[in-house]
N, C-alpha and C positions, 0 to 999 in steps of 0.2 A: 744109452739113449743118445749120449752125444755123438756117437758115429750116425746115428739116423739124421739129426739136426745137420750135421756137416753134409750127410749127402743130398740132402734137401737145398741147403744153401749151394752145392755145388751144381744142382740141377738148375736153380734161379740164375746163377751166373752165366752159366751155357744159353739160357734162354735170352738173357739180355745181349749176349753176344750175336745171337742169331736175329734179334730184333733190329740191333744196330747194323749188322752187316745186310740184312735185308731191305733196310731202309732206301740206303746206295749201295749197292755193291760193286759198282765201277769206280767208286770214290777211295783212294788209296788210304786214308785217315780213317775210315770206317773199318777197312780191311784190317788194318794193323791194331784197331783196338779190338776188334773181334779177335784177332789171333792172342793178343795179349790177355783180354778176360778168358779165353779159354784155357790159356796157360796157370793162369790163378785158379781156375775152376780145377784143374788137374792137381794142382798142388793140393787144395782143399779137399779133392778127393781122396788122394794117397794119405792126407793126414787122417781122414776118417777110416781109410783103409788097415792103418796102423793101430788105430783103438779096437780093432776088432782082434780076434785071437789066431786068425788064419790067414796063411799066405804073407807074411810079414816080409818076406826078401822081396815078392813082387810091389808089394805096397811101397815098401822104403823105395826101390827104383823107379818107381812112378811119381814119388814125392820129389827125389834127386833130380829127374829129367825135367820135371815139368817148373821146379824151382830154377833151374839152369836156364830156361827159356825165359822166365820173367822179365832178367835186366835187358835181355837182345831185344825183346819185342817191345820195352817200354821205351827203348833208345829209337828204334824205328818208329815207332807211333808219334 
């Protein structure tokens, strides 16, 4: 059940990123915020996948890559 709620949360965060980016796609701040939130959504998605029992290595790698992108995109934002 926890993985399902985390999947829903990841979808909502991606929707927020798309909403902000589509508001002003030419604005650099909106673009970096969208990239930052997508990296956060990737991390949440990876944690949700780790709660499942299949493909743990793939989910672990997705979690690591997304978590590595979060600080860099935050500084650019």
